[in-house]
All heavy atoms as an XYZ file, in Angstrom:
830
protein
N      -0.383      1.613     35.008
C       0.727      0.670     35.089
C       0.243     -0.772     34.979
O       0.902     -1.593     34.358
C       1.494      0.868     36.394
C       2.310      2.141     36.425
C       3.082      2.241     37.714
C       3.864      3.537     37.739
N       4.684      3.671     38.919
N      -0.880     -1.047     35.592
C      -1.422     -2.406     35.562
C      -1.755     -2.824     34.130
O      -1.424     -3.928     33.708
C      -2.660     -2.488     36.445
O      -3.239     -3.760     36.347
N      -2.430     -1.933     33.388
C      -2.772     -2.228     32.001
C      -1.511     -2.460     31.178
O      -1.437     -3.400     30.386
C      -3.590     -1.085     31.389
C      -3.806     -1.255     29.910
C      -4.764     -2.130     29.434
C      -3.029     -0.560     28.995
C      -4.954     -2.311     28.073
C      -3.213     -0.740     27.636
C      -4.181     -1.619     27.176
N      -0.509     -1.626     31.366
C       0.747     -1.741     30.623
C       1.391     -3.099     30.869
O       1.822     -3.765     29.928
C       1.696     -0.608     31.022
C       3.066     -0.717     30.403
C       3.270     -0.377     29.071
C       4.142     -1.192     31.136
C       4.513     -0.493     28.484
C       5.395     -1.313     30.557
C       5.577     -0.965     29.235
O       6.820     -1.091     28.660
N       1.436     -3.523     32.130
C       2.044     -4.822     32.460
C       1.270     -5.971     31.829
O       1.859     -6.892     31.268
C       2.121     -5.003     33.973
C       3.221     -4.212     34.622
C       3.279     -4.509     36.103
C       4.376     -3.695     36.772
N       4.494     -4.000     38.197
N      -0.052     -5.899     31.917
C      -0.885     -6.962     31.338
C      -0.735     -7.009     29.819
O      -0.623     -8.073     29.229
C      -2.354     -6.751     31.709
C      -2.671     -7.067     33.148
C      -4.133     -6.800     33.444
C      -4.427     -7.005     34.918
N      -5.821     -6.668     35.250
N      -0.749     -5.837     29.199
C      -0.625     -5.759     27.738
C       0.738     -6.279     27.288
O       0.833     -7.006     26.294
C      -0.834     -4.332     27.271
N       1.770     -5.914     27.992
C       3.116     -6.364     27.636
C       3.239     -7.885     27.772
O       3.802     -8.547     26.897
C       4.149     -5.658     28.525
C       5.566     -5.865     28.084
C       6.518     -4.986     28.849
C       7.926     -5.256     28.380
N       8.899     -4.365     28.921
N       2.665     -8.428     28.833
C       2.697     -9.878     29.050
C       1.927    -10.591     27.939
O       2.402    -11.582     27.379
C       2.108    -10.220     30.416
C       2.136    -11.694     30.719
C       1.514    -11.997     32.070
C       1.575    -13.495     32.295
N       0.515    -13.972     33.129
N       0.742    -10.089     27.619
C      -0.088    -10.698     26.581
C       0.607    -10.625     25.217
O       0.607    -11.585     24.448
C      -1.443     -9.991     26.524
C      -2.407    -10.572     25.539
C      -2.749    -11.995     25.854
C      -4.079    -12.082     26.538
N      -4.467    -13.460     26.804
N       1.225     -9.501     24.919
C       1.941     -9.350     23.657
C       3.100    -10.340     23.573
O       3.331    -10.940     22.526
C       2.440     -7.915     23.487
C       2.996     -7.686     22.104
O       2.302     -7.894     21.114
N       4.239     -7.255     22.020
N       3.788    -10.534     24.673
C       4.916    -11.480     24.682
C       4.412    -12.905     24.448
O       5.012    -13.659     23.679
C       5.676    -11.384     25.998
C       6.911    -12.232     26.024
C       7.746    -12.021     27.260
C       8.961    -12.913     27.169
N       9.936    -12.651     28.186
N       3.309    -13.264     25.093
C       2.725    -14.599     24.895
C       2.314    -14.791     23.435
O       2.594    -15.834     22.834
C       1.497    -14.782     25.789
C       1.805    -14.914     27.253
C       0.547    -14.862     28.126
O      -0.590    -14.795     27.580
O       0.704    -14.876     29.352
N       1.653    -13.784     22.874
C       1.218    -13.887     21.481
C       2.383    -13.874     20.510
O       2.332    -14.532     19.466
C       0.206    -12.788     21.161
C      -1.122    -13.013     21.842
O      -1.404    -14.102     22.344
N      -1.947    -11.997     21.885
N       3.448    -13.170     20.838
C       4.656    -13.176     20.014
C       5.255    -14.578     19.985
O       5.647    -15.075     18.922
C       5.674    -12.159     20.541
C       6.992    -12.061     19.784
C       6.767    -11.583     18.351
C       7.936    -11.098     20.504
N       5.290    -15.244     21.126
C       5.812    -16.614     21.192
C       4.930    -17.572     20.389
O       5.435    -18.451     19.689
C       5.939    -17.061     22.643
C       7.062    -16.355     23.382
C       7.068    -16.623     24.881
O       6.369    -17.554     25.342
O       7.779    -15.894     25.597
N       3.619    -17.391     20.485
C       2.691    -18.228     19.712
C       2.883    -17.986     18.211
O       2.936    -18.935     17.427
C       1.244    -17.929     20.118
C       0.167    -18.685     19.345
C       0.308    -20.196     19.541
C      -1.218    -18.220     19.784
N       3.014    -16.739     17.827
C       3.247    -16.417     16.420
C       4.559    -17.035     15.938
O       4.607    -17.639     14.871
C       3.274    -14.902     16.208
C       3.556    -14.426     14.784
C       2.481    -14.910     13.813
C       3.669    -12.912     14.745
N       5.602    -16.913     16.738
C       6.896    -17.480     16.378
C       6.777    -18.996     16.164
O       7.261    -19.528     15.156
C       7.934    -17.159     17.453
C       9.292    -17.714     17.140
C      10.141    -17.082     16.239
C       9.735    -18.897     17.721
C      11.384    -17.601     15.931
C      10.983    -19.424     17.424
C      11.793    -18.776     16.531
O      13.023    -19.301     16.225
N       6.120    -19.695     17.077
C       5.996    -21.153     16.932
C       5.125    -21.534     15.739
O       5.358    -22.543     15.080
C       5.477    -21.793     18.220
O       4.165    -21.385     18.494
N       4.133    -20.711     15.430
C       3.277    -20.950     14.268
C       4.066    -20.797     12.975
O       3.973    -21.627     12.071
C       2.081    -19.964     14.281
O       1.302    -20.214     15.441
C       1.224    -20.107     13.043
N       4.843    -19.758     12.886
C       5.620    -19.466     11.674
C       6.778    -20.458     11.520
O       7.083    -20.897     10.411
C       6.122    -18.008     11.720
C       7.115    -17.724     10.622
C       4.953    -17.047     11.639
N       7.365    -20.836     12.623
C       8.540    -21.722     12.620
C       8.267    -23.063     11.950
O       9.146    -23.634     11.314
C       8.983    -21.930     14.069
C      10.226    -22.717     14.251
C      10.591    -22.699     15.730
C      11.278    -23.958     16.112
N      11.618    -23.990     17.528
N       7.048    -23.560     12.037
C       6.758    -24.892     11.497
C       6.443    -24.901      9.999
O       6.254    -25.955      9.419
C       5.635    -25.543     12.293
C       4.307    -24.882     12.199
C       3.299    -25.563     13.125
C       1.966    -24.863     13.029
N       0.994    -25.461     13.923
N       6.428    -23.737      9.374
C       6.113    -23.660      7.951
C       7.352    -23.932      7.104
O       8.390    -23.317      7.306
C       5.535    -22.286      7.604
C       4.352    -21.867      8.438
C       3.226    -22.882      8.464
O       2.883    -23.488      7.452
N       2.643    -23.073      9.629
N       7.230    -24.840      6.162
C       8.386    -25.227      5.343
C       8.796    -24.147      4.344
O       9.922    -24.158      3.859
C       8.098    -26.529      4.604
O       7.068    -26.338      3.659
N       7.897    -23.228      4.014
C       8.235    -22.191      3.039
C       8.911    -20.983      3.674
O       9.193    -20.005      2.998
C       6.998    -21.764      2.232
C       5.855    -21.232      3.046
C       5.798    -19.899      3.400
C       4.839    -22.083      3.457
C       4.737    -19.404      4.141
C       3.776    -21.610      4.188
C       3.733    -20.259      4.537
N       9.194    -21.055      4.959
C       9.883    -19.962      5.646
C      11.331    -20.370      5.900
O      11.605    -21.390      6.519
C       9.156    -19.578      6.939
C       7.771    -19.097      6.559
C       9.964    -18.575      7.739
C       7.017    -18.274      7.502
N      12.230    -19.572      5.379
C      13.665    -19.872      5.463
C      14.274    -19.376      6.777
O      15.037    -20.088      7.406
C      14.371    -19.209      4.280
C      15.827    -19.540      4.178
C      16.408    -18.926      2.906
C      17.838    -19.333      2.723
N      18.372    -18.879      1.428
N      13.954    -18.140      7.151
C      14.521    -17.532      8.361
C      13.454    -16.765      9.116
O      12.560    -16.188      8.500
C      15.600    -16.503      8.004
C      16.903    -17.047      7.512
C      17.842    -15.906      7.151
O      18.140    -15.074      8.027
O      18.254    -15.856      5.982
N      13.596    -16.755     10.429
C      12.739    -15.931     11.276
C      13.655    -15.085     12.143
O      14.519    -15.607     12.824
C      11.840    -16.781     12.180
C      11.015    -17.764     11.357
C      10.944    -15.887     13.037
C      10.316    -18.815     12.190
N      13.455    -13.798     12.067
C      14.247    -12.884     12.884
C      13.447    -12.562     14.136
O      12.398    -11.932     14.055
C      14.588    -11.612     12.099
C      15.380    -11.899     10.867
N      16.749    -12.001     10.879
C      14.987    -12.137      9.596
C      17.165    -12.274      9.653
N      16.123    -12.371      8.860
N      13.919    -13.016     15.260
C      13.224    -12.765     16.523
C      13.168    -11.276     16.796
O      14.019    -10.513     16.360
C      13.914    -13.494     17.664
C      13.513    -14.946     17.740
C      13.481    -15.374     19.176
C      12.740    -16.673     19.277
N      12.333    -16.974     20.603
N      12.149    -10.899     17.552
C      11.911     -9.487     17.778
C      11.321     -9.267     19.163
O      10.659    -10.147     19.706
C      10.940     -8.980     16.715
O      10.560     -7.670     16.974
N      11.558     -8.113     19.690
C      10.910     -7.696     20.929
C       9.722     -6.788     20.598
O       8.944     -6.430     21.472
C      11.901     -6.942     21.830
C      13.052     -7.804     22.344
C      12.590     -8.911     23.295
O      11.713     -8.650     24.143
O      13.108    -10.029     23.186
N       9.594     -6.430     19.348
C       8.504     -5.563     18.903
C       7.239     -6.397     18.694
O       7.229     -7.602     18.937
C       8.909     -4.872     17.603
N       6.198     -5.785     18.197
C       4.950     -6.515     17.989
C       4.843     -7.096     16.573
O       3.766     -7.180     16.008
C       3.748     -5.622     18.307
C       3.616     -4.477     17.337
O       4.582     -4.087     16.679
N       2.427     -3.930     17.220
N       5.960     -7.502     16.029
C       5.987     -8.159     14.727
C       7.260     -8.984     14.612
O       8.197     -8.813     15.397
C       5.920     -7.148     13.575
C       7.068     -6.167     13.567
C       8.277     -6.493     12.945
C       6.958     -4.929     14.185
C       9.331     -5.606     12.952
C       8.003     -4.047     14.185
C       9.189     -4.388     13.572
O      10.247     -3.506     13.590
N       7.281     -9.897     13.636
C       8.500    -10.638     13.326
C       8.789    -10.460     11.833
O       7.871    -10.287     11.032
C       8.416    -12.138     13.696
C       7.234    -12.822     13.012
C       8.354    -12.315     15.189
C       7.173    -14.316     13.242
N      10.042    -10.517     11.506
C      10.491    -10.436     10.122
C      10.856    -11.844      9.684
O      11.567    -12.555     10.409
C      11.705     -9.507     10.005
C      12.327     -9.382      8.622
C      11.384     -8.644      7.674
C      13.663     -8.661      8.708
N      10.356    -12.252      8.530
C      10.672    -13.579      8.005
C      11.254    -13.458      6.609
O      10.970    -12.505      5.886
C       9.429    -14.508      7.966
C       8.881    -14.744      9.350
C       8.350    -13.991      7.038
N      12.063    -14.445      6.267
C      12.553    -14.576      4.895
C      11.963    -15.863      4.357
O      12.101    -16.928      4.953
C      14.077    -14.614      4.844
C      14.596    -14.662      3.419
C      16.088    -14.512      3.336
C      16.529    -14.441      1.891
N      17.991    -14.370      1.785
N      11.276    -15.740      3.238
C      10.621    -16.878      2.606
C      11.603    -17.575      1.682
O      12.513    -16.951      1.154
C       9.405    -16.380      1.827
C       8.431    -15.533      2.644
C       7.489    -14.765      1.730
C       7.663    -16.405      3.602
N      11.399    -18.873      1.462
C      12.342    -19.557      0.581
C      11.753    -19.928     -0.768
O      12.444    -19.907     -1.754
C      12.970    -20.769      1.251
C      12.072    -21.840      1.730
C      12.916    -23.014      2.230
C      12.347    -23.596      3.487
N      13.013    -24.773      3.931
N      10.497    -20.246     -0.849
C       9.971    -20.741     -2.122
C       8.817    -19.913     -2.688
O       8.237    -20.297     -3.694
C       9.516    -22.189     -1.943
O       8.544    -22.266     -0.923
N       8.524    -18.816     -2.069
C       7.424    -17.976     -2.515
C       7.723    -16.524     -2.136
O       8.305    -16.266     -1.079
C       6.083    -18.454     -1.909
C       4.898    -17.714     -2.517
C       6.102    -18.401     -0.399
C       3.549    -18.335     -2.195
N       7.375    -15.610     -3.004
C       7.640    -14.190     -2.739
C       6.589    -13.629     -1.779
O       5.463    -14.122     -1.712
C       7.617    -13.398     -4.041
C       8.724    -13.783     -4.988
C       8.575    -13.079     -6.306
C       9.592    -13.629     -7.299
N       9.258    -13.266     -8.658
N       6.965    -12.568     -1.085
C       6.063    -11.930     -0.125
C       4.768    -11.479     -0.796
O       3.682    -11.644     -0.240
C       6.756    -10.756      0.557
N       4.856    -10.930     -1.998
C       3.656    -10.483     -2.720
C       2.707    -11.654     -2.992
O       1.490    -11.498     -2.922
C       4.040     -9.821     -4.044
C       4.607     -8.430     -3.879
C       3.795     -7.443     -4.696
C       4.384     -6.066     -4.639
N       3.949     -5.275     -3.528
N       3.274    -12.812     -3.303
C       2.453    -13.992     -3.565
C       1.736    -14.456     -2.299
O       0.553    -14.830     -2.349
C       3.312    -15.125     -4.124
C       3.874    -14.842     -5.505
C       4.840    -15.917     -5.959
O       4.420    -17.081     -6.072
O       6.025    -15.593     -6.174
N       2.450    -14.433     -1.193
C       1.830    -14.798      0.098
C       0.712    -13.805      0.417
O      -0.361    -14.207      0.865
C       2.878    -14.812      1.236
C       3.799    -16.020      1.110
C       2.220    -14.810      2.602
C       3.241    -17.316      1.622
N       0.969    -12.534      0.194
C      -0.060    -11.516      0.429
C      -1.342    -11.867     -0.334
O      -2.434    -11.809      0.220
C       0.413    -10.139     -0.029
C       1.273     -9.411      0.945
C       1.642     -8.027      0.424
O       1.896     -7.833     -0.769
N       1.674     -7.073      1.324
N      -1.195    -12.215     -1.590
C      -2.347    -12.552     -2.432
C      -3.089    -13.777     -1.898
O      -4.318    -13.813     -1.878
C      -1.907    -12.803     -3.877
C      -1.428    -11.567     -4.601
C      -2.526    -10.546     -4.818
O      -3.654    -10.938     -5.167
O      -2.247     -9.351     -4.618
N      -2.339    -14.762     -1.470
C      -2.945    -15.997     -0.975
C      -3.639    -15.799      0.378
O      -4.514    -16.581      0.739
C      -1.898    -17.104     -0.887
C      -1.415    -17.553     -2.254
C      -0.425    -18.677     -2.160
C       0.073    -19.125     -3.514
N      -0.937    -19.711     -4.382
N      -3.259    -14.768      1.108
C      -3.871    -14.505      2.414
C      -5.138    -13.641      2.317
O      -5.886    -13.536      3.290
C      -2.854    -13.836      3.342
C      -1.719    -14.738      3.830
C      -0.691    -13.927      4.600
C      -2.239    -15.878      4.683
N      -5.392    -13.067      1.163
C      -6.571    -12.196      0.991
C      -7.877    -12.910      1.367
O      -8.685    -12.343      2.103
C      -6.624    -11.597     -0.425
C      -5.523    -10.546     -0.581
C      -7.997    -10.997     -0.720
C      -5.363    -10.015     -1.998
N      -8.115    -14.140      0.908
C      -9.380    -14.793      1.281
C      -9.565    -14.967      2.792
O     -10.688    -15.087      3.272
C      -9.302    -16.160      0.596
C      -8.287    -16.012     -0.477
C      -7.324    -14.964     -0.004
N      -8.478    -14.981      3.523
C      -8.537    -15.129      4.985
C      -8.627    -13.775      5.697
O      -8.669    -13.707      6.914
C      -7.298    -15.884      5.478
C      -7.187    -17.277      4.906
C      -6.442    -17.506      3.749
C      -7.818    -18.352      5.507
C      -6.334    -18.787      3.211
C      -7.716    -19.636      4.981
C      -6.973    -19.837      3.833
O      -6.881    -21.097      3.306
N      -8.588    -12.704      4.896
C      -8.594    -11.335      5.426
C      -7.406    -11.093      6.360
O      -7.527    -10.462      7.409
C      -9.914    -11.028      6.116
C     -11.070    -11.063      5.152
C     -12.356    -10.696      5.796
C     -13.397    -10.653      4.693
N     -14.670    -11.082      5.013
N      -6.256    -11.610      5.942
C      -5.006    -11.441      6.681
C      -4.049    -10.648      5.800
O      -3.905    -10.948      4.617
C      -4.367    -12.803      7.031
C      -5.295    -13.602      7.948
C      -2.993    -12.614      7.666
C      -4.830    -15.024      8.202
N      -3.407     -9.662      6.394
C      -2.412     -8.884      5.668
C      -1.052     -9.035      6.338
O      -0.958     -9.028      7.562
C      -2.788     -7.404      5.659
C      -3.980     -7.100      4.798
S      -4.271     -5.337      4.646
C      -2.794     -4.819      3.785
N      -0.044     -9.199      5.519
C       1.332     -9.146      5.998
C       2.040     -8.067      5.199
O       1.586     -7.672      4.127
C       2.064    -10.513      5.877
C       2.172    -10.952      4.413
C       1.372    -11.571      6.714
C       3.082    -12.134      4.198
N       3.140     -7.599      5.694
C       3.873     -6.493      5.063
C       4.950     -7.043      4.149
O       5.834     -7.775      4.590
C       4.488     -5.620      6.158
C       5.408     -4.518      5.667
C       4.585     -3.402      5.023
N       5.276     -2.134      5.002
C       6.059     -1.727      4.011
N       6.286     -2.474      2.978
N       6.614     -0.537      4.074
N       4.862     -6.738      2.881
C       5.922     -7.041      1.920
C       7.047     -6.044      2.204
O       6.835     -4.838      2.177
C       5.382     -6.862      0.506
C       6.436     -6.933     -0.570
O       7.581     -7.315     -0.280
O       6.112     -6.604     -1.720
N       8.217     -6.533      2.479
C       9.339     -5.666      2.873
C      10.335     -5.436      1.743
O      11.472     -5.020      1.990
C      10.045     -6.255      4.088
S       9.006     -6.329      5.544
N       9.938     -5.691      0.522
C      10.863     -5.567     -0.607
C      11.351     -4.137     -0.832
O      12.401     -3.939     -1.437
C      10.227     -6.106     -1.887
O       9.060     -5.390     -2.211
N      10.621     -3.154     -0.328
C      11.074     -1.776     -0.521
C      11.875     -1.241      0.674
O      12.212     -0.073      0.721
C       9.891     -0.850     -0.832
C       8.912     -0.748      0.308
O       8.899     -1.586      1.208
N       8.067      0.262      0.269
N      12.212     -2.087      1.622
C      13.072     -1.704      2.740
C      14.532     -1.837      2.295
O      14.865     -2.759      1.545
C      12.864     -2.619      3.947
C      11.581     -2.416      4.702
C      10.454     -1.877      4.124
C      11.497     -2.791      6.025
C       9.274     -1.712      4.824
C      10.326     -2.630      6.743
C       9.219     -2.089      6.149
N      15.385     -0.958      2.786
C      16.816     -1.094      2.502
C      17.313     -2.439      3.020
O      16.943     -2.861      4.119
C      17.610      0.025      3.181
C      17.371      1.379      2.529
O      16.894      1.423      1.379
O      17.669      2.400      3.188
N      18.119     -3.119      2.234
C      18.786     -4.370      2.578
C      17.854     -5.586      2.653
O      18.284     -6.654      3.040
C      19.576     -4.248      3.891
C      20.498     -3.074      3.916
C      20.210     -1.966      4.694
C      21.640     -3.040      3.128
C      21.042     -0.856      4.713
C      22.487     -1.944      3.132
C      22.181     -0.850      3.924
N      16.582     -5.422      2.304
C      15.658     -6.556      2.273
C      15.202     -6.748      0.838
O      15.363     -5.879     -0.004
C      14.462     -6.312      3.193
C      14.779     -6.127      4.670
C      13.500     -5.888      5.465
C      15.540     -7.306      5.240
N      14.621     -7.919      0.563
C      14.215     -8.205     -0.806
C      12.798     -8.722     -0.906
O      12.031     -8.697      0.054
N      12.481     -9.247     -2.085
C      11.124     -9.688     -2.374
C      10.706    -10.937     -1.607
O       9.543    -11.328     -1.636
C      10.952     -9.902     -3.875
C      11.916    -10.899     -4.480
C      11.822    -10.879     -5.985
C      12.953    -11.709     -6.572
N      13.029    -11.545     -8.020
N      11.640    -11.544     -0.898
C      11.321    -12.726     -0.096
C      11.205    -12.400      1.396
O      11.104    -13.296      2.223
C      12.373    -13.819     -0.309
C      12.298    -14.409     -1.699
C      13.132    -13.962     -2.717
C      11.360    -15.390     -2.012
C      13.049    -14.481     -3.998
C      11.265    -15.917     -3.287
C      12.114    -15.462     -4.272
O      12.024    -15.977     -5.538
N      11.206    -11.127      1.747
C      11.081    -10.715      3.148
C       9.669    -10.205      3.420
O       9.113     -9.456      2.628
C      12.080     -9.610      3.486
C      13.479    -10.103      3.569
N      14.325    -10.104      2.491
C      14.174    -10.620      4.609
C      15.493    -10.597      2.852
N      15.419    -10.925      4.137
N       9.128    -10.616      4.560
C       7.797    -10.167      4.970
C       7.802     -9.918      6.470
O       8.565    -10.528      7.217
C       6.753    -11.213      4.624
N       6.932     -9.009      6.874
C       6.782     -8.700      8.294
C       5.381     -9.126      8.709
O       4.399     -8.786      8.059
C       6.988     -7.214      8.525
C       7.067     -6.825      9.970
C       7.422     -5.388     10.113
N       6.253     -4.569      9.772
C       6.275     -3.251      9.687
N       7.387     -2.582      9.873
N       5.185     -2.587      9.392
N       5.314     -9.882      9.794
C       4.044    -10.398     10.288
C       3.807     -9.821     11.673
O       4.628     -9.989     12.575
C       4.051    -11.943     10.343
C       4.418    -12.522      8.969
C       2.710    -12.459     10.830
C       4.699    -14.005      8.975
N       2.693     -9.147     11.832
C       2.376     -8.494     13.102
C       1.782     -9.477     14.098
O       1.106    -10.441     13.730
C       1.398     -7.355     12.873
N       2.026     -9.197     15.358
C       1.432     -9.967     16.447
C       0.020     -9.439     16.671
O      -0.183     -8.240     16.821
C       2.252     -9.819     17.750
C       1.575    -10.544     18.896
C       3.666    -10.321     17.554
N      -0.916    -10.322     16.657
C      -2.316     -9.964     16.906
C      -2.833    -10.839     18.047
O      -2.062    -11.311     18.866
C      -3.147    -10.157     15.630
C      -2.710     -9.302     14.476
C      -3.093     -7.867     14.686
C      -2.742     -7.021     13.487
N      -3.063     -5.649     13.649
N      -4.098    -11.117     18.046
C      -4.708    -11.955     19.084
C      -4.422    -13.433     18.817
O      -4.034    -13.817     17.705
C      -6.221    -11.740     19.089
O      -6.777    -12.223     17.876
N      -4.659    -14.254     19.813
C      -4.483    -15.695     19.637
C      -5.399    -16.219     18.535
O      -4.996    -17.068     17.737
C      -4.776    -16.434     20.947
C      -3.673    -16.309     21.949
C      -3.943    -17.117     23.188
C      -2.794    -16.880     24.161
N      -2.961    -17.571     25.408
N      -6.597    -15.687     18.478
C      -7.563    -16.105     17.455
C      -7.022    -15.824     16.055
O      -7.095    -16.664     15.165
C      -8.887    -15.373     17.678
C      -9.968    -15.749     16.722
C     -11.246    -14.976     17.020
C     -12.317    -15.261     15.996
N     -13.531    -14.484     16.231
N      -6.458    -14.650     15.845
C      -5.942    -14.315     14.515
C      -4.672    -15.103     14.188
O      -4.438    -15.429     13.025
C      -5.712    -12.814     14.381
O      -4.754    -12.367     15.283
N      -3.894    -15.434     15.191
C      -2.693    -16.252     14.952
C      -3.103    -17.665     14.553
O      -2.494    -18.274     13.670
C      -1.760    -16.240     16.180
C      -1.204    -14.820     16.391
C      -0.616    -17.238     16.004
C      -0.468    -14.621     17.703
N      -4.159    -18.182     15.164
C      -4.659    -19.509     14.784
C      -5.215    -19.493     13.356
O      -5.040    -20.451     12.609
C      -5.713    -19.988     15.772
C      -5.106    -20.372     17.108
C      -6.126    -20.858     18.094
C      -5.404    -21.160     19.404
N      -6.256    -21.801     20.380
N      -5.852    -18.402     12.976
C      -6.334    -18.262     11.596
C      -5.149    -18.214     10.631
O      -5.180    -18.842      9.569
C      -7.198    -17.010     11.445
C      -7.733    -16.737     10.047
C      -8.629    -17.874      9.554
C      -8.496    -15.425     10.026
N      -4.092    -17.507     11.002
C      -2.876    -17.459     10.184
C      -2.295    -18.858     10.037
O      -1.868    -19.250      8.947
C      -1.845    -16.514     10.805
C      -0.522    -16.414     10.069
C      -0.703    -15.718      8.721
C       0.503    -15.663     10.910
N      -2.287    -19.620     11.111
C      -1.784    -20.988     11.072
C      -2.594    -21.820     10.069
O      -2.028    -22.545      9.247
C      -1.850    -21.603     12.467
C      -1.208    -22.973     12.548
O      -0.218    -23.224     11.818
O      -1.686    -23.807     13.351
N      -3.892    -21.688     10.116
C      -4.760    -22.411      9.174
C      -4.467    -21.976      7.742
O      -4.336    -22.811      6.847
C      -6.225    -22.141      9.521
C      -7.197    -22.807      8.596
C      -8.626    -22.466      8.946
C      -9.556    -23.084      7.929
N     -10.925    -22.665      8.081
N      -4.361    -20.672      7.530
C      -4.085    -20.150      6.187
C      -2.737    -20.650      5.675
O      -2.625    -21.093      4.527
C      -4.115    -18.622      6.215
N      -1.720    -20.576      6.514
C      -0.391    -21.045      6.115
C      -0.408    -22.534      5.782
O       0.242    -22.975      4.844
C       0.637    -20.765      7.207
C       1.236    -19.375      7.166
C       2.128    -18.980      8.156
C       0.937    -18.475      6.169
C       2.704    -17.711      8.132
C       1.502    -17.209      6.133
C       2.383    -16.839      7.127
N      -1.158    -23.324      6.539
C      -1.253    -24.766      6.263
C      -1.879    -25.007      4.894
O      -1.429    -25.882      4.142
C      -2.071    -25.459      7.347
O      -1.408    -25.384      8.575
N      -2.902    -24.225      4.561
C      -3.540    -24.355      3.250
C      -2.591    -23.906      2.133
O      -2.520    -24.536      1.090
C      -4.843    -23.543      3.205
C      -5.932    -24.066      4.111
C      -6.413    -25.469      3.712
O      -6.602    -25.714      2.503
O      -6.589    -26.298      4.619
N      -1.890    -22.820      2.363
C      -0.942    -22.308      1.378
C       0.167    -23.313      1.138
O       0.582    -23.551     -0.002
C      -0.361    -20.951      1.825
C      -1.458    -19.880      1.741
C       0.864    -20.558      1.006
C      -1.097    -18.568      2.428
N       0.628    -23.936      2.212
C       1.727    -24.894      2.092
C       1.348    -26.063      1.189
O       2.203    -26.599      0.485
C       2.124    -25.377      3.485
C       3.464    -26.031      3.521
C       4.054    -26.037      4.911
O       3.321    -26.169      5.886
O       5.288    -25.900      4.995
N       0.097    -26.439      1.192
C      -0.372    -27.546      0.329
C      -0.274    -27.169     -1.151
O      -0.150    -28.042     -2.004
C      -1.820    -27.882      0.652
C      -2.024    -28.508      2.001
C      -3.501    -28.711      2.272
C      -3.754    -29.146      3.695
N      -5.190    -29.238      4.007
N      -0.350    -25.866     -1.441
C      -0.383    -25.395     -2.835
C       0.994    -25.104     -3.415
O       1.101    -24.875     -4.619
C      -1.230    -24.129     -2.922
S      -2.939    -24.367     -2.418
N       1.991    -25.037     -2.572
C       3.315    -24.683     -3.111
C       4.295    -25.826     -3.019
O       4.102    -26.798     -2.452
C       3.925    -23.434     -2.434
C       3.977    -23.571     -0.935
C       3.154    -22.219     -2.814
C       4.665    -22.402     -0.240
């Protein structure tokens, strides 16, 4: 029970950090809040596949959701990871934003 409580608390903290990291990106149109260990975003100026390609050098993967019912090529799912990986995502997104 103790591990479960700690893990749940840590996941919630990292989810909030991920949300704030993603929220400040200009190429993200919508963020769908979640209680799960990921968030769904809708991109506005770049397709999910393109973001995937740009994240390869950072060894970061996001889920292209274009094959989900009711979602399209501008939808991506970003998983909650550690604070370190979220900071790396923030750096990658900042670099990507300069290019688009």
